[in-house]
MMTF fields as JSON, N, C-alpha, C and O atoms, coordinates in Angstrom:
{
  "mmtfVersion": "1.0.0",
  "mmtfProducer": "UNKNOWN",
  "numBonds": 475,
  "numAtoms": 476,
  "numGroups": 119,
  "numChains": 1,
  "numModels": 1,
  "chainsPerModel": [1],
  "groupsPerChain": [119],
  "chainIdList": ["A"],
  "bondAtomList": [4, 2, 8, 6, 12, 10, 16, 14, 20, 18, 24, 22, 28, 26, 32, 30, 36, 34, 40, 38, 44, 42, 48, 46, 52, 50, 56, 54, 60, 58, 64, 62, 68, 66, 72, 70, 76, 74, 80, 78, 84, 82, 88, 86, 92, 90, 96, 94, 100, 98, 104, 102, 108, 106, 112, 110, 116, 114, 120, 118, 124, 122, 128, 126, 132, 130, 136, 134, 140, 138, 144, 142, 148, 146, 152, 150, 156, 154, 160, 158, 164, 162, 168, 166, 172, 170, 176, 174, 180, 178, 184, 182, 188, 186, 192, 190, 196, 194, 200, 198, 204, 202, 208, 206, 212, 210, 216, 214, 220, 218, 224, 222, 228, 226, 232, 230, 236, 234, 240, 238, 244, 242, 248, 246, 252, 250, 256, 254, 260, 258, 264, 262, 268, 266, 272, 270, 276, 274, 280, 278, 284, 282, 288, 286, 292, 290, 296, 294, 300, 298, 304, 302, 308, 306, 312, 310, 316, 314, 320, 318, 324, 322, 328, 326, 332, 330, 336, 334, 340, 338, 344, 342, 348, 346, 352, 350, 356, 354, 360, 358, 364, 362, 368, 366, 372, 370, 376, 374, 380, 378, 384, 382, 388, 386, 392, 390, 396, 394, 400, 398, 404, 402, 408, 406, 412, 410, 416, 414, 420, 418, 424, 422, 428, 426, 432, 430, 436, 434, 440, 438, 444, 442, 448, 446, 452, 450, 456, 454, 460, 458, 464, 462, 468, 466, 472, 470],
  "bondOrderList": [1, 1, 1, 1, 1, 1, 1, 1, 1, 1, 1, 1, 1, 1, 1, 1, 1, 1, 1, 1, 1, 1, 1, 1, 1, 1, 1, 1, 1, 1, 1, 1, 1, 1, 1, 1, 1, 1, 1, 1, 1, 1, 1, 1, 1, 1, 1, 1, 1, 1, 1, 1, 1, 1, 1, 1, 1, 1, 1, 1, 1, 1, 1, 1, 1, 1, 1, 1, 1, 1, 1, 1, 1, 1, 1, 1, 1, 1, 1, 1, 1, 1, 1, 1, 1, 1, 1, 1, 1, 1, 1, 1, 1, 1, 1, 1, 1, 1, 1, 1, 1, 1, 1, 1, 1, 1, 1, 1, 1, 1, 1, 1, 1, 1, 1, 1, 1, 1],
  "groupList": [{"groupName": "MET", "atomNameList": ["N", "CA", "C", "O"], "elementList": ["N", "C", "C", "O"], "formalChargeList": [0, 0, 0, 0], "bondAtomList": [1, 0, 2, 1, 3, 2], "bondOrderList": [1, 1, 2], "singleLetterCode": "M", "chemCompType": "L-PEPTIDE LINKING"}, {"groupName": "LYS", "atomNameList": ["N", "CA", "C", "O"], "elementList": ["N", "C", "C", "O"], "formalChargeList": [0, 0, 0, 0], "bondAtomList": [1, 0, 2, 1, 3, 2], "bondOrderList": [1, 1, 2], "singleLetterCode": "K", "chemCompType": "L-PEPTIDE LINKING"}, {"groupName": "THR", "atomNameList": ["N", "CA", "C", "O"], "elementList": ["N", "C", "C", "O"], "formalChargeList": [0, 0, 0, 0], "bondAtomList": [1, 0, 2, 1, 3, 2], "bondOrderList": [1, 1, 2], "singleLetterCode": "T", "chemCompType": "L-PEPTIDE LINKING"}, {"groupName": "LEU", "atomNameList": ["N", "CA", "C", "O"], "elementList": ["N", "C", "C", "O"], "formalChargeList": [0, 0, 0, 0], "bondAtomList": [1, 0, 2, 1, 3, 2], "bondOrderList": [1, 1, 2], "singleLetterCode": "L", "chemCompType": "L-PEPTIDE LINKING"}, {"groupName": "HIS", "atomNameList": ["N", "CA", "C", "O"], "elementList": ["N", "C", "C", "O"], "formalChargeList": [0, 0, 0, 0], "bondAtomList": [1, 0, 2, 1, 3, 2], "bondOrderList": [1, 1, 2], "singleLetterCode": "H", "chemCompType": "L-PEPTIDE LINKING"}, {"groupName": "ILE", "atomNameList": ["N", "CA", "C", "O"], "elementList": ["N", "C", "C", "O"], "formalChargeList": [0, 0, 0, 0], "bondAtomList": [1, 0, 2, 1, 3, 2], "bondOrderList": [1, 1, 2], "singleLetterCode": "I", "chemCompType": "L-PEPTIDE LINKING"}, {"groupName": "SER", "atomNameList": ["N", "CA", "C", "O"], "elementList": ["N", "C", "C", "O"], "formalChargeList": [0, 0, 0, 0], "bondAtomList": [1, 0, 2, 1, 3, 2], "bondOrderList": [1, 1, 2], "singleLetterCode": "S", "chemCompType": "L-PEPTIDE LINKING"}, {"groupName": "VAL", "atomNameList": ["N", "CA", "C", "O"], "elementList": ["N", "C", "C", "O"], "formalChargeList": [0, 0, 0, 0], "bondAtomList": [1, 0, 2, 1, 3, 2], "bondOrderList": [1, 1, 2], "singleLetterCode": "V", "chemCompType": "L-PEPTIDE LINKING"}, {"groupName": "GLY", "atomNameList": ["N", "CA", "C", "O"], "elementList": ["N", "C", "C", "O"], "formalChargeList": [0, 0, 0, 0], "bondAtomList": [1, 0, 2, 1, 3, 2], "bondOrderList": [1, 1, 2], "singleLetterCode": "G", "chemCompType": "PEPTIDE LINKING"}, {"groupName": "PHE", "atomNameList": ["N", "CA", "C", "O"], "elementList": ["N", "C", "C", "O"], "formalChargeList": [0, 0, 0, 0], "bondAtomList": [1, 0, 2, 1, 3, 2], "bondOrderList": [1, 1, 2], "singleLetterCode": "F", "chemCompType": "L-PEPTIDE LINKING"}, {"groupName": "ARG", "atomNameList": ["N", "CA", "C", "O"], "elementList": ["N", "C", "C", "O"], "formalChargeList": [0, 0, 0, 0], "bondAtomList": [1, 0, 2, 1, 3, 2], "bondOrderList": [1, 1, 2], "singleLetterCode": "R", "chemCompType": "L-PEPTIDE LINKING"}, {"groupName": "ALA", "atomNameList": ["N", "CA", "C", "O"], "elementList": ["N", "C", "C", "O"], "formalChargeList": [0, 0, 0, 0], "bondAtomList": [1, 0, 2, 1, 3, 2], "bondOrderList": [1, 1, 2], "singleLetterCode": "A", "chemCompType": "L-PEPTIDE LINKING"}, {"groupName": "GLU", "atomNameList": ["N", "CA", "C", "O"], "elementList": ["N", "C", "C", "O"], "formalChargeList": [0, 0, 0, 0], "bondAtomList": [1, 0, 2, 1, 3, 2], "bondOrderList": [1, 1, 2], "singleLetterCode": "E", "chemCompType": "L-PEPTIDE LINKING"}, {"groupName": "PRO", "atomNameList": ["N", "CA", "C", "O"], "elementList": ["N", "C", "C", "O"], "formalChargeList": [0, 0, 0, 0], "bondAtomList": [1, 0, 2, 1, 3, 2], "bondOrderList": [1, 1, 2], "singleLetterCode": "P", "chemCompType": "L-PEPTIDE LINKING"}, {"groupName": "TRP", "atomNameList": ["N", "CA", "C", "O"], "elementList": ["N", "C", "C", "O"], "formalChargeList": [0, 0, 0, 0], "bondAtomList": [1, 0, 2, 1, 3, 2], "bondOrderList": [1, 1, 2], "singleLetterCode": "W", "chemCompType": "L-PEPTIDE LINKING"}, {"groupName": "ASN", "atomNameList": ["N", "CA", "C", "O"], "elementList": ["N", "C", "C", "O"], "formalChargeList": [0, 0, 0, 0], "bondAtomList": [1, 0, 2, 1, 3, 2], "bondOrderList": [1, 1, 2], "singleLetterCode": "N", "chemCompType": "L-PEPTIDE LINKING"}, {"groupName": "GLN", "atomNameList": ["N", "CA", "C", "O"], "elementList": ["N", "C", "C", "O"], "formalChargeList": [0, 0, 0, 0], "bondAtomList": [1, 0, 2, 1, 3, 2], "bondOrderList": [1, 1, 2], "singleLetterCode": "Q", "chemCompType": "L-PEPTIDE LINKING"}, {"groupName": "ASP", "atomNameList": ["N", "CA", "C", "O"], "elementList": ["N", "C", "C", "O"], "formalChargeList": [0, 0, 0, 0], "bondAtomList": [1, 0, 2, 1, 3, 2], "bondOrderList": [1, 1, 2], "singleLetterCode": "D", "chemCompType": "L-PEPTIDE LINKING"}, {"groupName": "TYR", "atomNameList": ["N", "CA", "C", "O"], "elementList": ["N", "C", "C", "O"], "formalChargeList": [0, 0, 0, 0], "bondAtomList": [1, 0, 2, 1, 3, 2], "bondOrderList": [1, 1, 2], "singleLetterCode": "Y", "chemCompType": "L-PEPTIDE LINKING"}, {"groupName": "CYS", "atomNameList": ["N", "CA", "C", "O"], "elementList": ["N", "C", "C", "O"], "formalChargeList": [0, 0, 0, 0], "bondAtomList": [1, 0, 2, 1, 3, 2], "bondOrderList": [1, 1, 2], "singleLetterCode": "C", "chemCompType": "L-PEPTIDE LINKING"}],
  "groupTypeList": [0, 1, 2, 3, 4, 3, 3, 5, 5, 3, 3, 6, 7, 6, 8, 9, 5, 8, 10, 7, 11, 3, 6, 12, 3, 1, 13, 12, 0, 3, 11, 7, 1, 14, 5, 6, 7, 6, 13, 4, 5, 3, 15, 11, 3, 3, 3, 3, 2, 8, 9, 5, 3, 7, 9, 16, 8, 17, 14, 3, 11, 8, 17, 18, 8, 14, 5, 7, 11, 1, 5, 7, 11, 3, 7, 7, 18, 5, 8, 3, 8, 3, 0, 11, 3, 1, 16, 16, 8, 2, 11, 1, 14, 11, 11, 9, 11, 8, 11, 3, 3, 19, 7, 11, 18, 5, 8, 0, 7, 11, 7, 1, 1, 17, 11, 14, 9, 9, 3],
  "groupIdList": [1, 2, 3, 4, 5, 6, 7, 8, 9, 10, 11, 12, 13, 14, 15, 16, 17, 18, 19, 20, 21, 22, 23, 24, 25, 26, 27, 28, 29, 30, 31, 32, 33, 34, 35, 36, 37, 38, 39, 40, 41, 42, 43, 44, 45, 46, 47, 48, 49, 50, 51, 52, 53, 54, 55, 56, 57, 58, 59, 60, 61, 62, 63, 64, 65, 66, 67, 68, 69, 70, 71, 72, 73, 74, 75, 76, 77, 78, 79, 80, 81, 82, 83, 84, 85, 86, 87, 88, 89, 90, 91, 92, 93, 94, 95, 96, 97, 98, 99, 100, 101, 102, 103, 104, 105, 106, 107, 108, 109, 110, 111, 112, 113, 114, 115, 116, 117, 118, 119],
  "secStructList": [7, 2, 2, 2, 2, 2, 2, 2, 2, 2, 2, 2, 2, 2, 2, 2, 2, 2, 2, 2, 2, 2, 2, 2, 2, 7, 4, 4, 4, 4, 4, 1, 2, 2, 2, 2, 2, 2, 2, 2, 2, 2, 2, 2, 2, 2, 2, 2, 2, 2, 2, 2, 2, 2, 2, 2, 6, 6, 6, 6, 1, 1, 7, 7, 2, 2, 2, 2, 2, 2, 2, 2, 2, 2, 2, 2, 2, 2, 2, 2, 2, 2, 2, 2, 2, 2, 7, 7, 2, 2, 2, 2, 2, 2, 2, 2, 2, 2, 2, 2, 2, 2, 2, 2, 2, 2, 2, 2, 2, 2, 2, 2, 6, 7, 6, 6, 6, 6, 7],
  "xCoordList": [24.156, 24.46, 25.312, 26.211, 25.0, 25.744, 27.22, 28.093, 27.498, 28.882, 29.616, 30.766, 28.966, 29.567, 29.853, 30.922, 28.893, 29.058, 30.259, 31.066, 30.369, 31.487, 32.826, 33.83, 32.848, 34.073, 34.496, 35.677, 33.528, 33.847, 34.33, 35.22, 33.754, 34.237, 35.7, 36.518, 36.027, 37.405, 38.345, 39.417, 37.945, 38.768, 38.903, 39.984, 37.811, 37.823, 38.719, 39.534, 38.571, 39.381, 40.844, 41.739, 41.091, 42.472, 43.095, 44.261, 42.305, 42.792, 43.105, 44.093, 42.27, 42.513, 43.817, 44.644, 43.994, 45.229, 46.43, 47.465, 46.29, 47.369, 47.701, 48.872, 46.669, 46.91, 47.57, 48.413, 47.199, 47.867, 49.336, 50.214, 49.597, 50.989, 51.75, 52.887, 51.123, 51.768, 52.027, 53.049, 51.112, 51.3, 52.537, 53.128, 52.926, 54.137, 55.379, 56.419, 55.26, 56.422, 56.73, 57.887, 55.7, 55.878, 54.707, 53.85, 54.653, 53.491, 53.243, 52.109, 54.282, 54.105, 53.227, 52.615, 53.163, 52.327, 50.834, 50.033, 50.455, 49.047, 48.508, 47.295, 49.402, 48.98, 48.722, 48.189, 49.089, 48.827, 47.314, 46.569, 46.874, 45.447, 44.601, 43.606, 44.976, 44.12, 44.103, 43.121, 45.19, 45.226, 44.333, 43.732, 44.243, 43.407, 41.934, 41.068, 41.636, 40.252, 39.577, 38.383, 40.314, 39.705, 38.961, 37.927, 39.432, 38.65, 37.254, 36.299, 37.133, 35.823, 34.884, 33.699, 35.417, 34.609, 34.186, 33.014, 35.141, 34.826, 33.798, 32.855, 33.973, 33.053, 31.664, 30.666, 31.59, 30.282, 29.586, 28.391, 30.336, 29.776, 29.379, 28.374, 30.166, 29.871, 28.546, 27.716, 28.355, 27.091, 25.92, 24.854, 26.119, 25.053, 24.64, 23.449, 25.6, 25.253, 24.636, 23.76, 25.096, 24.502, 23.042, 22.201, 22.736, 21.337, 20.486, 19.35, 21.032, 20.292, 19.989, 18.873, 20.969, 20.746, 19.681, 18.865, 19.684, 18.679, 17.281, 16.361, 17.131, 15.802, 15.433, 14.263, 16.398, 16.126, 15.693, 14.791, 16.345, 16.035, 14.836, 14.41, 14.275, 13.125, 13.401, 12.524, 14.651, 15.072, 14.536, 14.62, 13.993, 13.44, 12.042, 11.504, 11.442, 10.086, 10.044, 9.034, 11.1, 11.107, 11.986, 12.018, 12.696, 13.628, 14.87, 15.626, 15.073, 16.2, 17.244, 18.056, 17.238, 18.235, 19.658, 20.589, 19.823, 21.15, 21.685, 22.892, 20.785, 21.227, 21.695, 22.701, 20.964, 21.355, 22.711, 23.559, 22.92, 24.208, 25.337, 26.424, 25.093, 26.121, 26.441, 27.606, 25.433, 25.651, 26.447, 27.367, 26.101, 26.849, 28.296, 29.219, 28.5, 29.859, 30.618, 31.832, 29.922, 30.552, 31.056, 32.153, 30.255, 30.676, 31.907, 32.839, 31.91, 33.069, 34.285, 35.39, 34.082, 35.163, 35.763, 36.984, 34.922, 35.402, 36.23, 37.308, 35.731, 36.468, 37.809, 38.824, 37.813, 39.068, 40.014, 41.23, 39.452, 40.274, 40.964, 42.139, 40.237, 40.845, 41.958, 43.02, 41.704, 42.744, 43.966, 45.1, 43.738, 44.849, 45.698, 46.907, 45.083, 45.831, 46.531, 47.526, 46.032, 46.572, 47.462, 48.314, 47.283, 48.055, 49.396, 49.673, 50.205, 51.5, 51.613, 50.899, 52.506, 52.82, 51.701, 50.98, 51.576, 50.612, 49.176, 48.366, 48.852, 47.493, 47.115, 45.983, 48.051, 47.817, 47.452, 46.462, 48.254, 48.052, 46.843, 46.205, 46.524, 45.304, 44.07, 43.113, 44.098, 42.987, 42.867, 41.759, 43.998, 44.01, 43.388, 42.542, 43.809, 43.257, 41.759, 40.976, 41.367, 39.949, 39.129, 38.012, 39.684, 38.989, 38.798, 37.729, 39.83, 39.701, 38.715, 38.014, 38.661, 37.65, 36.242, 35.319, 36.081, 34.779, 34.385, 33.229, 35.34, 35.06, 34.633, 33.675, 35.337, 34.98, 33.579, 32.788, 33.274, 31.942, 30.87, 29.852, 31.093, 30.119, 29.884, 28.746, 30.951, 30.82, 30.022, 29.163, 30.298, 29.569, 28.094, 27.221, 27.826, 26.428, 25.711, 24.55, 26.402, 25.796, 25.454, 24.415, 26.318, 26.087, 24.987, 24.099, 25.046, 24.122, 22.791, 21.801, 22.769, 21.58, 21.158, 19.971, 22.17, 21.948, 23.08, 24.249, 22.721, 23.73, 24.398, 25.516, 23.736, 24.245, 24.635, 24.446, 25.177, 25.527, 26.506, 26.553, 27.279, 28.312, 27.792, 28.541, 26.527, 25.943, 25.343, 24.816],
  "yCoordList": [76.892, 78.162, 77.963, 78.751, 76.882, 76.628, 76.36, 76.831, 75.604, 75.307, 76.588, 76.785, 77.448, 78.729, 79.567, 80.163, 79.607, 80.359, 79.826, 80.605, 78.514, 77.916, 78.188, 78.412, 78.17, 78.488, 79.935, 80.218, 80.842, 82.254, 82.46, 83.276, 81.728, 81.794, 81.393, 82.076, 80.281, 79.803, 80.848, 81.114, 81.433, 82.466, 83.708, 84.288, 84.115, 85.314, 85.146, 86.018, 84.041, 83.798, 83.593, 84.089, 82.864, 82.687, 84.025, 84.284, 84.871, 86.204, 87.042, 87.776, 86.938, 87.672, 87.215, 88.035, 85.907, 85.372, 85.819, 86.196, 85.778, 86.221, 87.693, 88.073, 88.531, 89.975, 90.261, 91.153, 89.519, 89.702, 89.301, 89.982, 88.198, 87.782, 88.843, 89.178, 89.366, 90.422, 91.675, 92.337, 92.0, 93.198, 93.073, 94.08, 91.849, 91.608, 91.516, 92.094, 90.783, 90.455, 91.473, 91.84, 91.922, 92.869, 93.835, 93.73, 94.775, 95.666, 96.492, 96.895, 96.746, 97.522, 96.785, 97.416, 95.47, 94.677, 94.934, 94.719, 95.391, 95.666, 96.813, 96.971, 97.611, 98.725, 98.296, 99.081, 97.069, 96.569, 96.523, 96.03, 97.049, 97.254, 95.991, 96.044, 94.862, 93.678, 93.118, 92.5, 93.33, 92.852, 93.716, 93.216, 94.992, 95.871, 95.834, 96.14, 95.465, 95.465, 94.105, 94.048, 93.017, 91.681, 91.33, 90.667, 91.739, 91.406, 92.024, 91.414, 93.224, 93.877, 93.138, 92.973, 92.701, 91.944, 90.611, 90.239, 89.894, 88.597, 88.743, 87.955, 89.736, 89.891, 90.33, 89.95, 91.126, 91.483, 90.239, 90.041, 89.403, 88.144, 87.214, 86.508, 87.218, 86.397, 86.812, 85.963, 88.099, 88.597, 88.294, 87.88, 88.498, 88.235, 86.764, 86.46, 85.859, 84.433, 84.042, 83.179, 84.677, 84.416, 84.826, 84.082, 86.009, 86.467, 85.557, 85.235, 85.147, 84.236, 82.934, 82.422, 82.397, 81.155, 81.325, 80.429, 82.46, 82.715, 82.688, 82.098, 83.33, 83.378, 82.063, 81.68, 81.375, 80.068, 79.056, 78.25, 79.112, 78.166, 78.573, 77.836, 79.75, 80.271, 80.285, 79.989, 80.641, 80.609, 81.77, 81.738, 82.786, 83.903, 83.593, 84.34, 82.499, 82.15, 81.601, 81.753, 80.982, 80.367, 81.138, 82.368, 80.407, 80.999, 81.454, 80.634, 82.752, 83.277, 83.962, 84.737, 83.693, 84.276, 83.898, 84.677, 82.709, 82.268, 83.112, 83.328, 83.587, 84.443, 85.79, 86.334, 86.322, 87.584, 87.414, 88.303, 86.286, 86.015, 85.985, 86.496, 85.393, 85.352, 86.765, 87.087, 87.601, 88.976, 89.767, 90.502, 89.623, 90.311, 89.827, 90.635, 88.518, 87.972, 88.438, 88.637, 88.612, 89.122, 90.548, 90.889, 91.379, 92.758, 92.758, 93.533, 91.894, 91.779, 91.296, 91.804, 90.318, 89.809, 90.926, 91.034, 91.739, 92.852, 93.819, 94.239, 94.171, 95.085, 94.52, 95.214, 93.259, 92.624, 92.456, 92.577, 92.178, 92.057, 93.367, 93.38, 94.458, 95.773, 96.044, 96.554, 95.697, 95.876, 95.024, 95.479, 93.786, 92.883, 93.414, 93.182, 94.112, 94.65, 95.968, 96.306, 96.714, 98.044, 98.126, 99.01, 97.222, 97.272, 96.562, 95.929, 96.685, 96.0, 95.252, 95.548, 94.294, 93.606, 92.722, 92.086, 92.699, 91.828, 92.142, 91.229, 93.424, 93.815, 93.226, 92.785, 93.219, 92.664, 91.186, 90.745, 90.426, 88.983, 88.6, 87.58, 89.401, 89.161, 89.401, 88.627, 90.473, 90.762, 89.681, 89.275, 89.214, 88.152, 86.873, 86.25, 86.492, 85.294, 85.466, 84.541, 86.644, 86.913, 86.835, 86.319, 87.35, 87.297, 85.854, 85.491, 85.029, 83.622, 82.878, 81.974, 83.254, 82.668, 83.044, 82.235, 84.27, 84.702, 83.859, 83.456, 83.592, 82.752, 81.356, 80.794, 80.805, 79.478, 79.499, 78.583, 80.542, 80.664, 80.754, 80.065, 81.595, 81.757, 80.412, 80.059, 79.672, 78.361, 77.383, 76.669, 77.348, 76.437, 76.817, 75.949, 78.112, 78.558, 78.175, 77.768, 78.304, 77.938, 76.452, 76.066, 75.631, 74.188, 73.8, 73.016, 74.344, 73.938, 74.693, 74.235, 75.853, 76.726, 77.111, 77.204, 77.333, 77.671, 78.588, 78.205, 79.805, 80.77, 80.351, 80.779, 79.532, 79.122, 77.65, 76.964, 77.163, 75.747, 75.259, 74.065, 76.167, 75.77, 75.594, 75.179, 75.902, 75.737, 74.365, 74.067],
  "zCoordList": [-74.679, -74.052, -72.789, -72.495, -72.049, -70.815, -71.103, -70.374, -72.167, -72.528, -72.913, -72.522, -73.668, -74.046, -72.801, -72.677, -71.886, -70.638, -69.844, -69.339, -69.739, -69.001, -69.68, -69.004, -71.012, -71.747, -71.496, -71.297, -71.508, -71.277, -69.841, -69.601, -68.888, -67.501, -67.449, -66.833, -68.096, -68.117, -68.723, -68.179, -69.84, -70.49, -69.619, -69.522, -68.986, -68.159, -66.934, -66.636, -66.232, -65.026, -65.407, -64.722, -66.499, -66.963, -67.335, -67.038, -67.989, -68.352, -67.127, -67.11, -66.102, -64.86, -64.219, -63.819, -64.125, -63.541, -64.373, -63.824, -65.676, -66.557, -66.396, -66.4, -66.253, -66.064, -64.724, -64.627, -63.693, -62.396, -62.514, -61.985, -63.206, -63.415, -64.213, -63.88, -65.26, -66.046, -65.214, -65.392, -64.313, -63.489, -62.608, -62.218, -62.297, -61.509, -62.387, -62.071, -63.495, -64.303, -65.402, -65.606, -66.101, -67.214, -67.248, -68.125, -66.311, -66.22, -67.481, -67.742, -68.258, -69.484, -70.5, -71.362, -70.404, -71.316, -71.101, -72.011, -69.911, -69.634, -70.48, -70.614, -71.051, -71.899, -73.343, -74.126, -73.71, -75.06, -75.271, -74.423, -76.42, -76.669, -76.446, -75.722, -77.052, -76.947, -75.531, -75.118, -74.78, -73.394, -72.509, -71.558, -72.811, -71.999, -72.401, -71.581, -73.643, -74.122, -73.956, -73.663, -74.137, -74.128, -72.834, -72.911, -71.655, -70.451, -70.467, -69.987, -71.013, -71.063, -72.013, -71.722, -73.139, -74.098, -73.493, -73.557, -72.905, -72.294, -71.174, -71.09, -70.325, -69.198, -69.65, -69.037, -70.715, -71.272, -71.819, -71.597, -72.534, -73.041, -71.901, -71.986, -70.847, -69.681, -69.041, -68.717, -68.863, -68.304, -69.231, -68.776, -70.526, -71.494, -71.464, -71.394, -71.516, -71.489, -70.143, -70.085, -69.067, -67.754, -67.702, -67.197, -68.223, -68.253, -69.139, -68.794, -70.269, -71.153, -70.42, -70.505, -69.703, -68.959, -67.882, -67.669, -67.21, -66.164, -66.77, -66.203, -67.925, -68.529, -69.216, -69.216, -69.794, -70.398, -69.34, -69.566, -68.194, -67.12, -66.305, -65.416, -66.595, -65.858, -64.353, -63.542, -63.998, -62.612, -61.782, -60.554, -62.426, -61.658, -61.151, -60.334, -61.623, -61.213, -59.783, -59.096, -59.342, -58.011, -57.056, -57.073, -56.227, -55.279, -56.031, -56.552, -56.084, -56.871, -55.995, -56.501, -54.705, -53.806, -54.189, -53.985, -54.743, -55.156, -56.311, -56.42, -57.172, -58.283, -57.739, -58.193, -56.767, -56.139, -55.454, -55.533, -54.787, -54.123, -55.14, -54.873, -56.302, -57.345, -57.833, -58.07, -57.984, -58.449, -57.417, -57.775, -56.144, -55.08, -55.062, -54.96, -55.159, -55.179, -56.419, -56.362, -57.529, -58.749, -58.554, -58.996, -57.893, -57.609, -56.701, -56.915, -55.696, -54.805, -55.595, -55.407, -56.478, -57.33, -58.181, -58.297, -58.763, -59.594, -58.755, -59.173, -57.576, -56.702, -56.272, -56.311, -55.861, -55.456, -56.647, -56.502, -57.815, -59.018, -59.362, -59.728, -59.243, -59.478, -58.476, -58.834, -57.218, -56.202, -56.512, -56.359, -56.948, -57.245, -58.395, -58.432, -59.317, -60.462, -60.137, -60.778, -59.158, -58.884, -57.657, -57.575, -56.701, -55.459, -55.615, -56.634, -54.592, -54.55, -53.224, -52.266, -53.189, -51.935, -51.425, -52.194, -50.11, -49.447, -49.846, -50.005, -50.009, -50.386, -51.743, -51.94, -52.663, -53.998, -53.897, -54.479, -53.157, -53.099, -52.255, -52.515, -51.254, -50.474, -51.35, -51.31, -52.137, -53.045, -54.111, -54.46, -54.629, -55.63, -55.061, -55.703, -53.864, -53.222, -52.96, -53.179, -52.493, -52.255, -53.533, -53.528, -54.63, -55.915, -56.363, -56.853, -56.197, -56.581, -55.674, -56.129, -54.402, -53.507, -53.954, -53.86, -54.439, -54.964, -56.168, -56.294, -57.051, -58.219, -57.769, -58.301, -56.799, -56.289, -55.676, -55.899, -54.907, -54.294, -55.374, -55.298, -56.375, -57.457, -58.146, -58.456, -58.382, -59.018, -58.175, -58.693, -56.893, -56.008, -55.9, -55.875, -55.837, -55.78, -57.073, -57.045, -58.201, -59.485, -59.534, -60.071, -58.979, -58.997, -58.015, -58.35, -56.811, -55.747, -55.782, -55.211, -56.453, -56.482, -55.067, -54.752, -54.225, -52.819, -52.366, -52.396, -51.946, -51.515, -50.214, -49.927, -49.437, -48.118, -48.108, -47.104, -49.215, -49.364, -48.29, -47.994, -47.713, -46.766, -45.347, -44.462, -45.121, -43.766, -43.573, -42.5]
}
């Protein structure tokens, strides 16, 4: 399950980067059905595999603050991702960079199982 989850993460983040690039280079391509639908399918699968991993690992039995931190960072990532796709100029690239920082944070929290790993 972990390998599947990691593969979906790779596909989801790659798709996000690709959609941001398309929004700059060929915005009309974002209206293509499979390009507009696939992120929703991937992200639903990502959440499903994430929940399965949480319950398989019995991670809710102990200190689960790191899971809450990942969920909060995920919400921020989604918001910044939407901004990166809809804004123009500096705001677009700041949101894009912020979204990628959220992904990096989520990854580090997943590895360290500590929301405050940087302290």
